[in-house]
C-alpha positions in Angstrom: 40.4 70.5 77.1 43.7 72.3 77.7 46.7 70.1 76.8 44.8 67.5 74.9 45.6 66.5 71.3 43.7 68.4 68.7 41.7 67.2 65.8 40.3 63.8 65.1 42.6 60.7 65.3 45.9 60.8 67.0 48.7 59.6 64.8 51.7 61.9 64.4 50.0 64.9 66.0 52.0 67.2 68.2 49.0 69.1 69.6 49.5 69.3 73.4 52.7 70.7 74.9 55.0 69.8 72.0 57.5 67.1 71.3 57.7 65.9 74.9 54.0 65.2 75.3 53.8 61.9 77.2 53.4 58.9 74.9 53.7 60.7 71.6 55.6 57.7 70.1 53.0 55.3 71.6 50.2 57.3 69.8 52.1 57.0 66.5 52.5 53.3 67.1 48.8 53.0 67.8 48.0 54.8 64.6 50.2 52.4 62.7 48.5 49.5 64.4 45.0 50.9 63.7 45.9 51.4 60.0 47.3 47.9 59.7 44.3 46.3 61.3 41.8 48.3 59.3 43.6 47.3 56.1 43.3 43.7 57.1 39.8 44.0 58.5 38.6 45.8 55.5 40.3 43.4 53.1 38.8 43.1 49.7 37.0 40.0 48.7 37.2 38.4 45.3 35.4 39.9 42.4 32.5 37.5 42.4 32.1 37.4 46.2 29.6 40.4 46.3 27.4 38.6 43.8 27.5 35.3 45.7 26.9 37.0 49.0 23.9 39.0 47.6 22.3 35.8 46.2 22.9 33.9 49.5 21.3 36.7 51.6 18.4 37.2 49.3 17.7 33.4 49.3 16.9 33.9 53.0 14.6 36.9 52.7 14.1 40.1 50.7 16.3 43.0 51.6 17.2 46.5 50.6 20.8 47.4 49.6 21.8 48.9 52.9 20.5 45.8 54.8 22.7 43.7 52.5 25.8 45.7 53.3 25.0 45.6 57.1 24.3 41.8 57.0 27.6 41.0 55.2 29.5 43.1 57.7 27.8 41.5 60.6 28.2 37.9 59.3 31.8 38.5 58.6 32.4 39.8 62.1 33.3 43.2 60.7 36.0 41.8 58.4 34.2 42.6 55.2 31.9 45.6 54.6 31.3 45.9 50.9 30.9 49.5 49.6 27.6 50.7 48.1 29.7 51.2 45.0 30.1 47.4 44.7 26.7 46.3 46.1 24.3 48.5 44.1 25.9 47.8 40.7 25.8 44.1 41.6 22.1 44.4 42.4 21.5 46.1 39.0 23.4 43.4 37.2 21.5 40.7 38.9 18.2 42.5 38.0 19.4 42.8 34.4 20.1 39.0 34.4 16.6 38.3 35.7 17.9 36.8 38.9 16.4 39.4 41.3 13.4 41.7 41.2 12.8 44.9 43.1 9.7 46.4 44.7 9.7 50.0 45.7 8.0 51.3 48.8 8.6 54.8 50.4 11.4 55.5 48.0 13.3 52.3 49.0 13.8 49.3 46.7 13.6 45.9 48.3 15.2 43.1 46.3 14.1 39.5 46.2 15.1 36.5 44.1 13.1 35.5 41.1 12.5 31.8 40.3 15.6 31.8 38.2 17.6 33.5 40.9 16.4 31.0 43.5 17.6 28.2 41.2 21.1 29.8 40.9 21.2 30.4 44.7 20.2 26.8 45.4 22.9 25.5 43.0 25.5 27.4 45.0 24.1 26.6 48.4 26.6 23.7 49.0 29.5 26.3 48.8 30.4 28.3 51.9 29.2 31.9 51.8 32.1 34.4 51.0 32.3 35.6 54.6 32.5 32.0 55.8 35.1 31.0 53.2 37.4 34.0 54.2 37.2 33.0 57.8 38.0 29.4 57.0 41.0 30.5 54.9 42.6 32.5 57.7 41.4 30.5 60.7 39.2 33.5 61.8 42.2 35.8 62.3 40.7 38.3 59.8 37.9 39.0 62.2 38.5 38.8 65.9 42.1 40.0 66.3 41.9 42.9 63.8 38.6 44.0 65.3 40.0 43.9 68.8 43.1 45.9 67.6 40.8 48.5 66.0 38.8 48.8 69.2 42.0 49.2 71.3 43.3 51.8 68.9 40.0 53.8 69.1 40.1 53.7 72.9 43.7 54.9 72.9 42.8 57.6 70.5 40.0 58.8 72.8 42.3 59.0 75.7 44.9 60.8 73.6 42.2 63.2 72.4 40.4 63.9 75.6 42.7 62.8 78.4 44.9 64.9 80.6 48.6 64.2 80.9 48.2 61.8 83.8 45.5 59.8 82.0 47.7 59.7 78.9 50.6 58.4 81.1 48.3 55.7 82.5 47.1 54.7 79.1 50.7 54.3 77.9 51.4 52.0 80.8 48.3 49.9 80.0 49.4 49.7 76.3 52.9 48.7 77.3 51.6 46.0 79.5 49.2 44.7 76.8 52.2 44.6 74.3 54.2 42.5 76.8 51.3 40.1 77.4 50.8 39.7 73.6 54.4 38.7 73.1 54.2 36.3 76.1 51.4 34.5 74.3 53.7 33.8 71.3 56.4 32.7 73.7 54.1 29.9 75.1 54.7 26.9 72.9 
């Protein structure tokens, strides 16, 4: 589309008609907001949290590694998505310790708890799961607000990428209004 920002994302780009492109500073601010929320939403959990989470999930039903990653992300409201580089080594370690076993079908390993693994999981059952503990520590702020901010930044990026100058101008007005309303929430005591 002629006059739209080029490339993916929108922060700091001067793709359109140059420095005077409507809302350039707003797009830079949205990029900063997106980056801040993604850092918070993607916050690292403690070192043993992946282990505890895997045991908790496998105590419910057998799963393959990708299911475990998706389930943790879903249960944490998107605040925590462990990487395959943390989940798969944890699965291997748990297997080496005899706490889980794996069955392979169609090239995919499905993991389940052994009797010993079930005892370990049951012993930890009175503790909140890592995704619940994180939410309790921050009052849920690490999930809903950052996720909403990321969604807003993505929508603004899409308008910045595909919108015409009038649409960009309208989007800037909407974002300005949203900012004012957010500050008014803090002013209500």
